[in-house]
KEGUKOL-513967 format. One record per residue (C-alpha): residue in three letters; z, x, y. Coordinates in steps of 0.1 Angstrom, whole numbers, plus 2048, in hexadecimal, padded with zeros to 3 digits. Each point is the difference from the previous one (the first is absolute). Layout:
N
ALAZXY
...
***
This chain:
168
UNKBE22CBC6C
UNK7F07F67DF
UNK7E67E480D
UNK8167E77F0
UNK8037D780D
UNK81D7F27F4
UNK8027D3801
UNK81E7F2804
UNK8097E87E9
UNK8117DD804
UNK82180F7F3
UNK7FD81A81D
UNK7FA81D7E7
UNK7E281B807
UNK7E78007E6
UNK7E181A7FF
UNK7E37ED807
UNK7E481B801
UNK7FE826804
UNK7E0810814
UNK7F38227FB
UNK80A80A822
UNK81E81080F
UNK8077DF81B
UNK7F97DC801
UNK7FF7FD825
UNK7F87DA802
UNK7FB7E17F0
UNK7ED7E4805
UNK7F97DF7EA
UNK7E07E87FD
UNK7FF7DD7FD
UNK7FB8027DA
UNK81F8137FE
UNK7F28257FA
UNK81581A80C
UNK7EB819815
UNK819826804
UNK7F281D81B
UNK80A81F7F6
UNK80382780D
UNK7F88207F9
UNK7DD7F27F2
UNK7FD7E1812
UNK7F77E47E8
UNK8067DB800
UNK80C7F57DF
UNK7FB7DD7F3
UNK8197F37EB
UNK7FD7DB7EC
UNK81F8017ED
UNK81F8177F0
UNK7F38217F8
UNK7DB7EE803
UNK7E9813820
UNK7E6817807
UNK7F481681B
UNK7EA7E9819
UNK7F481181B
UNK7FD827808
UNK7F680A823
UNK8098227FB
UNK81B80581B
UNK8228107FF
UNK8147DF804
UNK8017D8800
UNK8177F781E
UNK7FD7DC800
UNK7E87DF7F0
UNK7FC7E180B
UNK7EA7E47F9
UNK7E47F0816
UNK7FC7D9802
UNK7E08047EB
UNK8138147E0
UNK7F782380D
UNK81981B7F9
UNK804815820
UNK8108207FD
UNK80B817817
UNK7FE8247F6
UNK80B82680B
UNK7F5821800
UNK7DF7F480F
UNK80C7E380F
UNK7EE7DE801
UNK7FE7E27EE
UNK7EA7F37E6
UNK7FC7DC7F4
UNK7FD7F97DB
UNK7F27E57EB
UNK80B7F07E3
UNK7EC8187EA
UNK81381D80D
UNK7E080D816
UNK808807823
UNK7F480C825
UNK812813817
UNK8017E4820
UNK81181C81A
UNK7FF824800
UNK81B80B816
UNK80881F81B
UNK8247FF7EE
UNK8068127DF
UNK8137DE7F3
UNK7FC7DB803
UNK8257F57F7
UNK7FD7DD806
UNK7F47DE7FF
UNK8037DD80B
UNK7EA7E47FB
UNK7FD7EE822
UNK8037D7803
UNK7D97FE807
UNK7FA8167E1
UNK7F7824811
UNK81481D7F7
UNK816815811
UNK8038237F2
UNK81E81B80E
UNK7FB826802
UNK81481F7F9
UNK7F7822811
UNK7FA7EB823
UNK80F7E07FE
UNK7E17E9807
UNK7FC7DB7F5
UNK7E27F57F8
UNK7F07DE7FB
UNK7E47FB7E5
UNK7F17E0806
UNK7F07EA7E1
UNK7DC80680C
UNK803825802
UNK80980D81E
UNK81E81B809
UNK814802821
UNK81F81380A
UNK81A7E880E
UNK81A817805
UNK80A824806
UNK8248067F9
UNK81082080D
UNK8148067E2
UNK7E980E7DE
UNK8057E57EB
UNK7F97DA7FD
UNK8137F97E0
UNK8037DB7FD
UNK7EB7E080F
UNK80D7DE801
UNK7F67E1812
UNK8187EF818
UNK8077DA801
UNK7E67FD81B
UNK7E68117E7
UNK7FF81E814
UNK8058257F0
UNK822810802
UNK8018257F7
UNK81C81C7F5
UNK7FB826806
UNK81081C7EA
UNK81A80581A
UNK80B7E0814
UNK80D7DE7F9
UNK7E47E47FC
***
């Protein structure tokens, strides 16, 4: 707790890099220019951090949780959110639009696929969604477990999944 982000120096020692005005930092993503983006809870904001002790609130979808962040091929920041369950697509000015409204309460993870689409794993029912670059959403998989905690692409480009209660 405390909303702290640490950087590990070349000497292996941690130093406080930035502290957000939230209780928890739940995820991080870095853009091509080196800016760090932090998702938070329990007030669900995204912060943009440009240097040590230099940052500001970037996006506020008025959700409780930002569970995961990832960048699209065209530079949009994608944010998986919880309480109302969905995914936001955020432009460089910090303006976002909901591109997925899930039936589940939480979208817990995002993974960009080889073709530029995104996969999103949910909590509540354990569903994997595909969000295509053209805006279509489809259900790829419905798990018998409650949560899809992480997604990864295998060497063949196919997705792998990890549920809360089962090994990968």
